[in-house]
N, C-alpha and C positions, 0 to 999 in steps of 0.2 A: 696647462697650455704652454707655460714657460719652459717646461721640461722637454716639450716636443720641438721647440724652436731650434736647438742645436742639431737635432736629428735631421730636421728639414733642411738646414743649411748644408750639412754634410752630404745629404742625398743630392742636392742641387750641384754642389761642387763635383761630386762623383759623376753625375750625368754629363757635366761639362767636360770633365777629363776623358770620359769614354768617347764623347763626340769628337774631341780633338785627336784621340788615339786612332779612332776609325779613319779620320781624314788622313792622318799621317801614314796609315797602312795603305790607303787607296790611292793617294796622290803619287804622280810620277814626275820626278824632277827632270828638267831639260838642262843639258850641259850648256854653259854660256861662258863668254869671255869679254871682259871690258876692253874695248879697242880704241876708245876716245874719251878724254876727260880734259877739264881745264888744266893748264900746265902747272899751276901752283896748288893743285889739290892732290892729296895723297889717295892712292887706290883704296886704302883701308877706310877712307871717309865715306865712300859710296858703296853701300851694301845692297845687293839685289838678289832676288831669287825668282826663278821662272819654272812653272810646273803645270801639269794638267790634273784636274779633279772634277768628277761628275760632268764630263763632256764639256768642260770649260777650260780656257787658258787663263791661268791665274798668275799674277806677279805681285811682288812686293819690292818697294824701293825706299831706301832710307839714306839721307845725306846728312852726315854729321858735321858739326861746326860750320853750318851754312851761313850763319850771320857774318862771320869774318869774310867769307867769299863774296857775298852780295855787296858788301861795302866797297869792294874794289870796282864793281861793274855797274852799280845802279846809283843814280843821283837821288838820294833819299829825301832831299828837300822838295823835289817836284813829283817823283813817282809815288803812287799810292799803294801799289802791291805788285807782286810778281805772279804771273800765271804760268803753269807748267803743263806741257802737252806731250803726248807720245805720238811718234810717227813710225811707220813700218816700211821696210825696204826689202826687196829681193835683189841682192847685190847692190847696185846703185839705182835701181828702178823702184819708184814708189809703188807700194801695193795698192791696187785700186779698191775703192769702196764698192761692194757688190751692187750691181745694177738695180736689182729689185728692192734694195734697201735705201735708195736715195730719196724716198718720199718721207716727208716729215711725220706723217701719220703712221708710218711703219716702225715697229720696234720700240724698245725702250729708248726714250729720248737722249739718254746719256751716251748712247752709241751712235747718235746721228752726227754725220759729218757734213759741214757746209762746203767741203771741197770734194773733188772727185777721187781723192786719195784717202786711205785709212789714217785718220788723224783724230785722236781722242783727247779730251780734256782730262787732266789728272787731278789737279787741285790748285788753289791759290794760297800764297803765303804772304804774310805781312812783312813789312820791312823792320818793324820794331822788335818782333820776336819770331823770326822766320824758322818754321819747322817743316821740313819735307820728309814725311814718313807716311806712306800710303800703300794700301793693298787695292788691287783692282781685279775684277772678274770679267773676262772678255769671252763671249760665246764664240766657239770655233766656227759658227756660221759666217762670221766676218771674214773667214779665210776660205770661203766656199770656192774660190777660183783656183785653189791649190788641189792637186790630186792627192788622194789619201796616201799617207806615208811620211817619210822624213824629208824635211826641207830646212835649209840654212837661211835665216833671215837676219836683218839688222833692225834692232829696236833703238830708236833715238828719243832721248829726253831733251826737250828744248824749252827755253824760257822766253817770256816777253815781259817787259816792264810796262805797267799800266799807268797812263797819265790822264787825269780827269780835269776837265774845266767846266765852266758853266754851260758851254755849248757842245762839247764833244768828249768822247772817250777814245784814246788812241793806245794801241798796243805796239810797242817797238821791240823787235826781236833782239835778244842778247846772245849773239852767236858764240861769245867766249864761254858761255855756260853750258854748251852742248855736250851731252854724254851719249855714247853709243855702246851697245853690246851686240855681239854676234851670238845668236841663239839657235840651237839645233832643235827645231820644232817637229813634233809628230802630229800630223793632222788626221783625225778619225774619218770614217765614212760619214758623209753628209747627205741626207735625203731631203727632197723637196716635195711638199704636198701643197697644192693650191686650193684654198678655201673660197667658196662663193656664198655670200649671204644674200638672200632675197628680201626677208623682212623679219621683224620681231614684233609679235602681237602680245600685249599685256592682258592679264586677267582684268575683267571689268564687270564685277557683279556685287552682290550684297556682302560678300566676305572680303573682297579687296577691290580697290579702284584706284586708277592713277590720280584721280581728283584728290586734292589736299595733300599730296605727297610733299609738295613744297609750300613754304609759307608765302601766301599771296592774297591780295584783295580780290583776285579773280578766282579761277578754279584751282589754282595751285598745281598745275600739271608738271610732271618731271622733265628734266633734261636728260634724255636716255643715251647711254653709250654702252658699248660692249668691249670685252677684253679677252685676250688669250694668254694663258700661262702654260708653258711647255718647256721641258718635260715636267710632269707632276707625278709624284710617287703615290699620292692619295688625294682625296677630295679636300684635304686641308693644307696641301702643299702649294703655297703661293710664292715660293722662293724664286721662281724663274719667270718673272713678268716678261712678256714678249711683245704684245701689240695692244694698241688702244684705238678705237674708232673715233670718228668725229661724233658730235652730239646732235640728236634730234631735240631741238629746244622746244620747251613748253608743248609736249606732244603726248597723245594717248598711246602711240605706237612708234616704233623705229622702222621707217619705210625706205631707208636708203639701201642701195645695192653696193656691197663691198666685195673686193677681191683682195685676198691676203696670201702672200707667198710665205709659207711656213717652212723653215729649215730646221731639221731635227736629225737625230743620230741613230734611230732604229725605226724600222717599219712598224714596230709594235709600241712605240712611245704613247704614253697617255697624256692627256691635257685637261685643263679646266677652262671652260667658257663662262665668263661672268657678265652679268647685265646689271647696270647700276644707274642711279640717279645722281648727277652732279649736284653738290650742295655748296653754296658759297659761304655758309656760316658754320658748318660742322663737317664731320666726315661724310663722304658720299654714302647715299642710302643703298642698301642691298635690295635687289629685285629678284635675282635668281642666279644659281650656279649649276653648271652641268659638268660632270666628271666622267671621262670615258677614254677609249683608245682612238687613235687616228683611224684605224681600220673600220671602226663603226660608222664613220662619216663618208667613207669612199662610196660614191654612187654617181651614176650618170644623170639621175634626176634628183630634184630637191627632196630632202628628208625633213619632216616636221618633228622637232623635239619639243617636249613639254616638260617643264620643271619649275618648281616653286611658283612664282607669280607670272610665269611665261606660259601662255596657252599655245603658242606656235613660234618656234625658232627655226625658220626655213633655211637650210644650209645643205651644201653638197661639197665634196672634196674629190679632187683628182690627184692620183699618185703619179708624180713624175719619176720617182725612183731615186737611186743614188746618182748624184750629179758630179761626184768627183772620184768615182771608182775607175780603175784602169780598164 
């Protein structure tokens, strides 16, 4: 067994190298230029890269020797941390957050914006050991208001100092730390498909029952919710979490009607629909997953899907088509 361990480690390292190699071959870098920085910071201290990969806009930002810079602009005796955000502009105009994505229950919550403009939280840094080194994956669907093709945008990195007291938390902008890049972005075709859910009925027989799914002194019924992962390469590809519904608490079935605006990059994209039971004390419990193509769900009437412990997942989808094609 000990003889096999080095072989196993080598195979894991080789698989990792192949994965990184494939990404390097498939990714497309976007030309960019640093156009604004703090006056006492060298250009070489701020390292950034912008590129597309797997229909996502990806970026990496690293700020070297940040500790020295923060000491000049932040009162360390009263501030607790520094929050870093990204804002996006077309020339001087802020890029709007897509209208259909302004609902808190739509999309991965890390892309939710509390403003009407595209503003994303990057990370927090402490004042004792500030390290700003971060990669971020941004779905191109957030740029759905752009026509497909080349666009020049401004990406702004800005900071706020966080001050906490017993009664409040305040974020004060630190304008002197603002950094901006001009980036030549290539936006792909973006398609919209609208999903309508009517109901989710769970299996309830001698082989499986919603009863006792949760620990309870009563019947132990589940708190049911459903999710969308898109695009998905196969039934095990949960890398692109997209949307999560509200919960039907302590329920035999999920009887809410949902409307979900799904933005994707090919009419033939595949997706995973997942149904789960929220658990307060451990990982959420699996109830069922369905894997298939968007095209399979296009219908004028509701389709009833049956999978795992789901006897009926009533859904229909309407294809709006490419929303940013010329």
